[in-house]
C-alpha angles and dihedrals in degrees: 000000000000092000092051093049089051092048091049090049090049090048092048092048090049091050090050090049092049092048092049089051093051090046091052089047089054096042094053089084098062081124101025124206089235091060094044101043123090119273114281091248092054093045087055091064093052103095094171138328094267093052100052099039086183096115129041121183132153108250104177094156097049091112113079111337106048095041087045090053090048091057090050094048089044089057092049095050094046099043107024112021104039096041088055092046092050091051089049092049089052095048105030122067113237089239091065093042091051091049093051089049093048092051096052091046090051090049092056090061092116094059094052093038096051094045092047088053091046092050091048089240092147094168093054092046092051090048089051093051093048093045092048091049096050097040093049098046105029093023094055101247089327100305088128125045097223100149095068092040091054100033113024090194092063095085122154111242119216094234118163139162094265088064091044092055088051091052088049088057110274094118103150119053136163116263120243132188097205117203107253096357097065128211121007141131129239089257090052093045092055091046088059091073101064087035089057093052090054091048112100091213088066094066095056109123092222113066091193091058090046093051089043095056090047089050091049090048093054093049090045092051095047089054088072095056108030110162097027092104096049090047091059090048091052094046100046128073089211113023090191094063094037088058096044091048092045091050094051092044092052094046092048090051093048092049092052094050 
């Protein structure tokens, strides 16, 4: 009997580990490469890094680490994330998918508000607070995005600690392609730590539930932009460089705003 119990416990533990890995694999695209890369049309014009000259970033780990991690993430996007997103899009009405996205974005108000203050972006901090208040009260805990509908100027700003560190002076940083988490830089990676502490999902007692929600969020967000990632791959001669350049361009734009 004890041997059977041990075997059952081992099987259950293995199942939980596998479930956690799959959730992590889905959660890595909280900020998917497809959403961060340059538009497919722009990527098509990027023949290579030397020809464009538009983006300069140190990439000391390009060979072999970053490119190997790109291959891993590419597999996860194409064969885990997007199939799950297509299934969700087919089964779940757009109204429910939008409501779920709104709630989680509203919950992450502390991250955006704190970083707006730390960057002395007072207007954005005020807009964040007003938006959070309206969406939480009138919008039923953020289910409805009423703030922007009523006041177009009250838009949520995707501020984070990576941008804050850049505003404080850490402008240039080495590029990283992280396993599961996608494109980043050393600066943005370190910035994830305080942002994580400010994220309400971090304080959930059940890590499986926390990872699960992040995984569902990644699938849900991808359901709104199915096909974007493949479009970049088709348009770019080197998708790795297209995604790297797109990420750096997007981060530079966010920092300057």
